[in-house]
N, C-alpha and C positions, 0 to 999 in steps of 0.2 A: 587246806587255809591260805598255807603259803601263794602258794598258785593264785587265789585269790587276789593276795595282796598285793603282789606282784602286775594283776591282769589292770587292777586301780590307778596303781603308779601310772603306766602306760599308757591310761586313756587319759589321766589326769595332767602328764607333761605334755603329751601332745596336742589336749586344747588350749593348754597356756603355750602352747607354739606357733597354733593358729592365731592365737587374741596379740600375739607379740608381733606376729608376720603382716596381720590386718594392719595393727600401727603401726608398722615402716610403712607399707601401700598407704597410710591415709596421710602420711608426711611426705610420702615424694609426690604426693599429688599435688600440695599446697605449694600456690606461684607467690613468690616475694619479690618485689621489683626494688632496685637500687635508685636512689634520685636520679643517677646519670643514666641510668635503661628508661625510666620513665620519661626522661628528657631526649632520648633519643626516639622513643615512642612516639613523642608528639601528647602523652597524656596528659588531660586536664582535670578536675574533679569541679564538683560542684552540686548541685539537689536536684532531686525530680522537680519538677514544678507542675501545680495546678492550671490547667487552659482549656479555655471554651474552644474547641477546633475544631472545623469542620470534620463530618462523618464522612467517612468516605468509599470509596470505591473501588478495590484495584482489581487492574486490568490489563492486558496487553493490546498491540494492536499492528497493524502496517498503516505506512503515508501511502497513499492513493491519490488517484485524481479519477473524474468523470469520463464516462464514455467519450462526451463533446474534447477531450484531453487526449484521447486515443484515437491512433489511424492506423489503418492497416493500407497501403496504396498496393495497386494492382492496375492491370488495364483491360478491359473487358471486349479485347481482340488478340487475336494471336498473333506473334511477330517475333524478330528475334531481335536481341540485343545489340547495338551500334554501336553506342557509345556510352559512358557513367563516371560522374564523377566521386570523387574517394569519397563514398558513402558507409566510413568505420561505428563501431557501435559507440555512442558516446558524440559521436561532433554536432554540434548544432546546424539544425536548416530554420528557414525562416520561409512562412507561406508564399507560394508560389516558385518556389524555387525548384529549380529544372534537376533534376536526380539522376536522369538517365532519357536514352534516346532511342525509339524502339523501331525498326525497318518493319513494313507489317505488308504482304501482299493482296490481304485480304482488304485492309484499307485503302489501296489503290483498285481494287477489284469496286469497293462501295462506291467512289468517288466518281467511276466510268459512271455505273448505274444511273449514280444521279445524272450527270449533265446527258445523258441517253433520254434517262427519263422530261427530262427539261426539255431537250429536241423534239421528242414527240408528241410531247403536250402541247405543244407551237401547232403541230400540223391540226391534230387531233381538236384545237379550238377552230380553227380555219373550217375545219371540215363539218363541226357541228353547226358553225355560222351561216355555213352552204347549207345546208340541210335544211336550217331555220328558215328560210328566206326561201325555198322552193315546195317546202311544205306550207310556207303562207300565201304563197299562190298559187295553191294546189296543183303544182306540177311534180313533186317529188311525195314519196310516202311517208308515212308520222313512224313506220317501224324503223326505214331506215332513220332518220331523226333521233329516236328514242335511239340506237344502238349508238351513233355516235357521241350522244349526254353519255353513256353508260359507260364506255369507254374511259370519254374525259374524265368522269368522275373516280373510276379505275386508278387512271395511271397520277392522279393530283394524289392519292391517297398514298400510291407510293413512294411517290417524290415526297412527299411532307415524312413520311417514315423513314426515309432514307436521309431528308436533312436532319431531323432529331436524331438517329444516331453520330449521323456525323459531327454535329455540334456537340456531343455527349464526350466525342473522341479528341473535342479541341482544334477540326478542323475551322480554317479560315474562309467563313461563305462566299462572302463577299470577292475574293481570289479567286475563288473556284468559278463563281459565277462569271468569268471572264475567262473562263477556258485554263488556270494554275493548278495545275494538281501537284499532290504531293507523296513522298512515301514513308516521310518520318512523321513519326508521333512524339512529344513530349511527356515523359512521366515528370511530374509535377509537386509538389508537396503541399500536401489540403491544409496543414499548421505549423504554427511553426512550434519549435520543442527538436527534442534528440533522437538521434537514430536508436533506437534498442535492438535491430537486427535487420539484415538483407539477407538476399540473395537470388543477386546480378552477376554475368560474369560476360564479358563482350563476348556475344557469338551464341549465347546461350538462348534455345526458345521457350518462348514463354504461353500459358494459354491464361483466357480470360480467369481461371480459378485460382491460377497463382498468385498466391501473397509476395510480392516483392520488396517494400517494405514495410520495415515498424515504426512508429514513431510515437511518442510520447510527448506531450505539450507539459509545460512549465507553469498555465494557469488552470487556480483554483483547487491546489492540492489539499486535500480534507488525510484526518486519522481515521480508519476503518475500525474500531474496539472489537473486545469479541466480551460479552460480560455475560455469565454464568446467571441462569433462571432464577435460583434463591435471591438475586439482589435486582431484577429486572424492576418491580413493585417500590422502588425507593428513586429510578430514576422519571427526571420529568425536560420536556424541552425547555433548553438556555441553562441549564449548568452548569456550573463551570469545569473543567478538563484540566489539569496540568500533567503535561507528558514532557517524556527525555527520551534522547535516543543517541546513542552517540558519543555523551558528553553535550548534546545542545537541548536547551531548556524550551517549554512556549507553553502559552495558555489557550484556551480554546472555550468554545460550548458548544453544546451537545445539541445536534440541528433533526436529529429523525433517532426514530427507536425500532428497531425489528420490531417486529408482529409474530413472530412464529421462532420454535425454539428447536432447531437444528435434533434433531433425536437422537443421533450417534455421540453427539460433545456435550447436548446441555446445553448451548451457547448461543445468545441470539446479539446479531451484530447492530454497531451504535455508533452512528455516523456523527463528527465533532470536524466544525469550523475552525482552523486560526483567528484567534481576536485580533491580532496584528499581522495582515498581507507582506511585511515585508520579511518575515520569522520564516514563509513561505521557501526561501532562499536555501534556509540551513540545513534543508532534509531532504533526502531524495527518495524518489519514488518505487515503494517498495520497501523500502528500511521500517525495521523492526522498532516499535517504542513499548515503556511502558508508559503507564496513564494511570491518574483516580484523579476521578470522578465524586466532589464535592457534592453529598446529596441533604447535607442538612446540618447539623450543630449539635456539639457536648461537650461536659465538664469530663477532663480527662488528664492521668501523670502523664506526664510530656517530658520527652527528652529530647535535646538536641540529636540533628541526625549522624552527627559523627558519634555521638555515645552508643549506637545500637550498631552492632554487626548481625546484621538481616543474612539470618539462614531460613532457605523456601518462605512459608509466610508470615515466621513469624523471627525469633533471633535472638539472642543475646545482652544484659546490659551488665556491669562488674562493678563491683564495690569492694573500699580497699577497707576490710576490717580492722576495729581497732589493734589486734595483733600485728598488722602490715601487710599480710596475710589476703591475696584477693581471691573473692568472689563471683563464679560465672551464675549468673537469675535467669534462669527460660523467660520470655514474653511473648505476649500475644500484641501483636500490631492493629490496632482499632481505628486511625486515622493517624495524617501524615500529609505535609504541605512541605516549601524545597526547603525551611529549614528545620522544622521541628516535627516527631512522631508521636504519638499518643500512645501508649502501653497499656498493657496490663500483665504485672509479673504473676508468673502461675506456680508459684512455690515461694515462701517468708522472705523477705529481706532481711540480713542482717542488720545491725547497728553501721554505719563508716559513713564512706566517703564515696556519693557515688563519680564513675567515671562518665564524665559528657565530652569526653573528643579523646579521641584512639584506641577506639574501640574494637575497630578490624583489624590493631596490632595485635589486643590480646584475645582474640579468637584466633588468631594464628598461633599464637605460644599456650592457650591451651588445646588445640586440636592436635598438638605435635606432641602435650602430653602422655 
């Protein structure tokens, strides 16, 4: 009997100890700030407001340019790099600017063949005319006339093909017709833009398959966004996009919506154009952006952006309770614009003052606690 009473006392004392420890832990996690601390953290108070806000789709993406603003520069003939300008990544170049000079033995050979073809063509033209006269006077054979005409036709085809190849290479055909041959070719920029990459070196042997310089244009920048398939039904051409990257903000419009979902990521591309052309200069091609596509309107509880500490796709808001301690309230983000965020608290909010500025500082304090 005495043993039973002693055991009961031990259990009772242990239970009381646990309750006391729990109460102590609860007190230690309560955060109460002084007026000076609130001022230093930039904390301001207000209330949640019900606002009519655009229903939003949140997504991410990149700043990109269309294919017409990308150039891979090569030369359709083999040769050696004779000279080059300072084509460093990031250097601005203009359309038609010479990037390098190439010396090519094949180019010299092609010019020689063209001039020889022109010379032989003059001879064959005279021979065909002579055979035609002889045939008309019934002195020459018809077969010789036809042979002369066929040879002339073949040579004309060879000459035209060589001329087209030389024109593609940028040969001065008028100078060549006067017998002025050249051993050098110029590699020129086909667009205005900036050097992205280059593989030029004096003396380097190049082939037609070598990409020598990559250039990114500065015109027609756009945002290429990735949207989850669950949001596709909400998207329409012309909807407003708000996006931000590295502190720069701008707006745009949905221009194209992809028609196929990626089987691995379950994402679909959405193509947006800048609303203000001058804003394109603030963003760099390949830059990451966070975007909000406005797809409708709804009335929601809202708080200023500075009153929400974002964590993942949701976040926290903070309430100073009547006893002066801070309560952290998890919320879902339902919509947003540049100034306000539409939220839905996922647990009951206590009575008190809502923090509308300085939420990030409080989130850091709670994270340390």
